C-alpha positions as CSV (number, residue, x, y, z in Angstrom):
1,X,-118.6,43.8,-53.6
2,X,-118.2,43.7,-57.3
3,X,-115.0,42.9,-59.3
4,X,-114.4,39.2,-59.5
5,X,-114.9,37.7,-63.0
6,X,-115.6,34.2,-61.6
7,X,-117.6,32.6,-58.8
8,X,-116.7,33.8,-55.3
9,X,-115.5,30.6,-53.6
10,X,-114.3,31.7,-50.2
11,X,-114.0,34.6,-47.8
12,X,-112.0,35.4,-44.6
13,X,-112.4,38.4,-42.3
14,X,-109.1,40.1,-41.4
15,X,-108.3,41.3,-37.8
16,X,-110.0,44.6,-37.0
17,X,-113.2,43.7,-38.7
18,X,-112.9,46.3,-41.5
19,X,-111.4,44.2,-44.3
20,X,-112.1,40.9,-46.0
21,X,-110.2,38.8,-48.5
22,X,-112.1,36.8,-51.1
23,X,-110.9,34.0,-53.5
24,X,-112.5,33.1,-56.8
25,X,-112.6,30.7,-59.7
26,X,-111.1,33.6,-61.7
27,X,-107.8,32.7,-60.1
28,X,-107.4,35.8,-58.0
29,X,-107.7,36.9,-54.4
30,X,-109.1,40.4,-53.6
31,X,-108.9,42.7,-50.6
32,X,-112.0,44.7,-49.8
33,X,-113.1,47.5,-47.5
34,X,-116.2,46.1,-45.7
35,X,-117.8,49.4,-45.1
36,X,-117.6,50.9,-48.5
37,X,-117.5,47.7,-50.5
38,X,-114.5,49.0,-52.5
39,X,-111.6,46.9,-53.5
40,X,-108.3,47.8,-51.9
41,X,-105.3,47.7,-54.2
42,X,-104.8,45.4,-57.1
43,X,-105.9,41.8,-57.5
44,X,-103.7,39.2,-55.7
45,X,-102.3,36.9,-58.3
46,X,-99.6,34.2,-58.3
47,X,-97.3,35.8,-60.9
48,X,-95.2,32.6,-61.3
49,X,-98.0,30.3,-62.1
50,X,-100.7,30.0,-64.8
51,X,-103.9,31.3,-63.3
52,X,-106.2,28.6,-62.0
53,X,-109.4,28.6,-59.9
54,X,-108.9,29.2,-56.2
55,X,-111.3,26.9,-54.4
56,X,-110.7,27.5,-50.7
57,X,-109.2,30.1,-48.4
58,X,-108.4,30.2,-44.6
59,X,-106.8,32.8,-42.4
60,X,-103.9,31.9,-40.0
61,X,-104.7,32.4,-36.3
62,X,-102.3,35.4,-36.1
63,X,-104.1,37.0,-39.1
64,X,-100.9,37.5,-41.1
65,X,-101.2,34.7,-43.6
66,X,-103.8,33.2,-45.8
67,X,-103.6,29.7,-47.2
68,X,-105.5,28.7,-50.4
69,X,-106.2,25.5,-52.3
70,X,-106.5,25.7,-56.0
71,X,-107.3,23.7,-59.1
72,X,-103.6,23.6,-60.1
73,X,-103.1,21.0,-57.2
74,X,-101.1,23.4,-55.1
75,X,-101.5,24.7,-51.6
76,X,-100.3,28.3,-51.4
77,X,-99.4,30.7,-48.6
78,X,-100.0,34.5,-49.1
79,X,-98.7,37.4,-47.1
80,X,-101.7,39.5,-46.1
81,X,-99.5,42.7,-45.9
82,X,-98.2,42.4,-49.5
83,X,-100.8,40.2,-51.2
84,X,-97.9,38.0,-52.6
85,X,-97.4,34.3,-52.6
86,X,-94.7,33.3,-50.1
87,X,-94.9,29.5,-50.4
88,X,-96.2,26.9,-52.9
89,X,-96.6,23.3,-51.7
90,X,-97.0,20.3,-54.0
91,X,-98.1,16.8,-53.3
92,X,-101.8,16.5,-54.3
93,X,-102.4,14.9,-57.7
94,X,-105.6,16.7,-58.3
95,X,-107.2,20.0,-57.4
96,X,-107.2,21.2,-53.7
97,X,-110.8,21.6,-52.6
98,X,-110.4,22.7,-48.9
99,X,-107.8,24.1,-46.5
100,X,-107.8,24.6,-42.7
101,X,-105.3,25.9,-40.1
102,X,-104.8,24.2,-36.8
103,X,-105.7,26.3,-33.8
104,X,-102.0,27.0,-33.0
105,X,-101.1,27.9,-36.6
106,X,-98.4,25.2,-36.8
107,X,-100.2,22.9,-39.1
108,X,-102.4,23.1,-42.2
109,X,-104.7,20.4,-43.5
110,X,-105.8,20.2,-47.1
111,X,-108.3,18.1,-48.8
112,X,-108.2,17.2,-52.5
113,X,-110.2,15.7,-55.4
114,X,-107.5,13.0,-55.3
115,X,-109.3,11.5,-52.3
116,X,-106.5,12.4,-49.8
117,X,-106.1,14.8,-46.9
118,X,-102.6,16.1,-46.2
119,X,-101.2,17.6,-43.1
120,X,-98.4,20.2,-43.7
121,X,-95.9,21.9,-41.5
122,X,-97.0,25.5,-41.8
123,X,-93.4,26.9,-41.6
124,X,-91.5,24.5,-43.9
125,X,-94.3,23.2,-46.2
126,X,-93.2,19.6,-45.4
127,X,-95.9,16.9,-45.6
128,X,-96.2,15.5,-42.1
129,X,-99.0,13.0,-42.9
130,X,-101.0,11.9,-45.8
131,X,-104.4,10.3,-45.1
132,X,-106.0,8.1,-47.8
133,X,-109.5,8.9,-46.8
134,X,-111.5,6.4,-48.9
135,X,-113.5,9.3,-50.2
136,X,-113.4,9.4,-54.0
137,X,-113.3,13.1,-53.6
138,X,-112.6,15.1,-50.4
139,X,-114.8,18.3,-50.5
140,X,-114.0,19.6,-47.0
141,X,-111.5,19.3,-44.2
142,X,-111.6,20.7,-40.7
143,X,-109.4,20.6,-37.6
144,X,-111.1,20.0,-34.2
145,X,-110.6,23.0,-31.8
146,X,-108.1,21.0,-29.7
147,X,-106.1,19.9,-32.9
148,X,-106.4,16.3,-31.9
149,X,-108.8,15.3,-34.7
150,X,-109.4,16.1,-38.3
151,X,-112.7,15.7,-40.1
152,X,-113.1,15.1,-43.8
153,X,-116.3,15.1,-45.9
154,X,-116.9,13.7,-49.3
155,X,-118.4,10.7,-51.0
156,X,-117.6,7.2,-52.0
157,X,-119.2,5.1,-54.7
158,X,-122.9,4.7,-53.8
159,X,-122.2,6.2,-50.4
160,X,-121.2,9.4,-48.6
161,X,-119.8,10.3,-45.2
162,X,-118.0,12.5,-42.8
163,X,-115.0,10.8,-41.2
164,X,-113.1,11.6,-38.1
165,X,-109.3,11.0,-38.0
166,X,-106.6,11.1,-35.3
167,X,-104.6,14.1,-36.4
168,X,-101.3,12.6,-35.2
169,X,-101.5,9.1,-36.6
170,X,-104.1,9.4,-39.3
171,X,-106.1,6.5,-37.8
172,X,-109.8,6.5,-38.6
173,X,-111.9,7.1,-35.4
174,X,-115.4,7.3,-36.7
175,X,-117.4,7.2,-39.9
176,X,-120.7,9.2,-40.0
177,X,-122.8,7.8,-42.9
178,X,-124.8,10.3,-45.0
179,X,-127.2,9.9,-47.9
180,X,-125.5,12.6,-50.0
181,X,-122.1,14.3,-50.5
182,X,-120.8,16.1,-47.4
183,X,-119.9,19.5,-48.6
184,X,-119.0,21.5,-45.4
185,X,-118.1,20.9,-41.8
186,X,-117.9,22.8,-38.5
187,X,-117.0,22.2,-34.8
188,X,-118.3,24.3,-31.9
189,X,-115.4,26.0,-30.2
190,X,-115.8,23.7,-27.1
191,X,-115.6,20.7,-29.4
192,X,-118.8,19.2,-28.0
193,X,-120.8,19.5,-31.3
194,X,-119.9,18.6,-34.8
195,X,-122.0,19.9,-37.7
196,X,-122.2,18.5,-41.3
197,X,-123.9,20.0,-44.4
198,X,-125.1,17.8,-47.2
199,X,-128.1,17.8,-49.6
200,X,-130.9,20.0,-48.0
201,X,-130.0,18.8,-44.5
202,X,-127.7,20.1,-41.8
203,X,-126.9,17.5,-39.1
204,X,-125.6,18.1,-35.6
205,X,-123.7,15.3,-33.7
206,X,-122.6,15.0,-30.1
207,X,-118.9,14.3,-30.2
208,X,-118.9,12.4,-26.9
209,X,-121.0,9.6,-28.5
210,X,-121.1,10.6,-32.2
211,X,-124.9,10.3,-32.1
212,X,-126.9,12.7,-34.2
213,X,-128.8,15.0,-31.9
214,X,-130.5,17.4,-34.3
215,X,-131.3,18.1,-37.9
216,X,-131.8,21.5,-39.5
217,X,-134.3,21.4,-42.3
218,X,-135.5,23.9,-44.8
219,X,-133.0,24.1,-47.7
220,X,-134.0,22.5,-51.0
221,X,-130.6,22.0,-52.5
222,X,-126.9,21.2,-51.7
223,X,-125.7,23.1,-48.7
224,X,-122.2,24.0,-49.8
225,X,-121.0,26.0,-46.8
226,X,-121.7,26.5,-43.2
227,X,-120.2,29.0,-40.7
228,X,-120.5,29.3,-36.9
229,X,-120.7,32.6,-35.1
230,X,-117.9,33.1,-32.5
231,X,-120.3,32.4,-29.6
232,X,-121.6,29.2,-31.2
233,X,-125.2,30.5,-31.0
234,X,-125.8,31.1,-34.7
235,X,-125.1,29.0,-37.8
236,X,-125.0,30.5,-41.3
237,X,-125.7,28.1,-44.2
238,X,-125.1,28.7,-47.9
239,X,-126.9,26.4,-50.3
240,X,-127.3,26.2,-54.0
241,X,-131.0,27.4,-53.8
242,X,-130.0,31.0,-54.2
243,X,-130.4,31.8,-50.5
244,X,-128.4,31.9,-47.2
245,X,-130.0,31.2,-43.8
246,X,-129.3,32.0,-40.2
247,X,-130.1,29.4,-37.6
248,X,-130.5,29.6,-33.8
249,X,-128.5,26.7,-32.4
250,X,-130.3,26.8,-29.1
251,X,-133.7,26.0,-30.8
252,X,-132.3,24.6,-34.1
253,X,-134.8,26.8,-35.9
254,X,-134.2,29.3,-38.7
255,X,-134.0,33.0,-37.9
256,X,-136.0,35.3,-40.1
257,X,-136.6,34.7,-43.8
258,X,-133.9,33.4,-46.1
259,X,-131.3,35.9,-47.4
260,X,-132.1,36.1,-51.1
261,X,-129.3,36.0,-53.7
262,X,-129.4,36.2,-57.5
263,X,-127.5,33.0,-57.9
264,X,-126.1,30.0,-56.0
265,X,-124.2,30.8,-52.8
266,X,-120.8,29.2,-52.5
267,X,-119.4,30.5,-49.2
268,X,-120.3,32.3,-45.9
269,X,-118.3,33.6,-43.0
270,X,-119.0,35.5,-39.8
271,X,-116.9,38.3,-38.7
272,X,-114.9,37.9,-35.4
273,X,-117.6,39.8,-33.4
274,X,-120.5,38.0,-35.2
275,X,-122.1,41.2,-36.4
276,X,-121.4,40.8,-40.1
277,X,-122.0,37.8,-42.4
278,X,-120.3,37.8,-45.8
279,X,-121.6,35.5,-48.5
280,X,-120.0,34.8,-51.9
281,X,-122.1,34.0,-54.9
282,X,-121.9,32.5,-58.4
283,X,-123.0,35.9,-59.7
284,X,-119.3,36.9,-59.1
285,X,-120.2,39.2,-56.2
286,X,-119.7,39.1,-52.4
287,X,-122.3,40.5,-50.0
288,X,-122.1,41.8,-46.5
289,X,-125.1,41.3,-44.2
290,X,-125.9,43.1,-40.9
291,X,-126.6,40.2,-38.6
292,X,-127.9,42.4,-35.8
293,X,-130.4,44.0,-38.1
294,X,-131.6,40.5,-39.1
295,X,-131.9,39.4,-35.5
């Protein structure tokens, strides 16, 4: 899928499985037909604001709204039907690196290069809670499936970690030390496993004890994105070594050879039925992969 003039930083699959929305460092969002690879309509742009890189995107549970985090320090809501911005939220003092909806769609959490995570009321845009994470930079935020916890990933001076927080109070529950910056996070849908991506390694933790129970090895660079298939059996990973990989989470082994790209891969997302994986790349393109054919 060709058209962006900057790195493809994020992707979401829309309900029905035939369309995706991508966001890019070129400051735009774009709607695509997954089968033909053709762009649908014009670029989505925030007409009121100076164009700035869009770093992260997430789809609401009802599929009607996307939230983005951008380098202009704003969290924005976009109407999927019209491709227009419907709300702009301010509060972060540096760029917004990551956004995530709560399972019910009532809350949104954002993470920023300012070292904080903010929980927002998804209807009003009011800041409900600000968490001063202790990370110098927050690279990733993720709600737990039951909405009770929020995970953040980032780094501190001479250290790196993923941290688990109480979503209501902002109280720190657990710090999971890492050797390198934590770029991406995932929870299995039953909440029993928590997965982190860092330099070369992907780690899996048991959330009952927060003990590390597995390590996925094979990448040779920063793993900037991970995505779980809906049935929790497959994990896709996107590193900066110009590949993407599929992993079998029953065996914790890679499936097939790496998926080769021409440049660093920034994002990856499974479709709702798990049959299609879309990756976004620094060559300004998005790619759709047939998961069943790979399997």
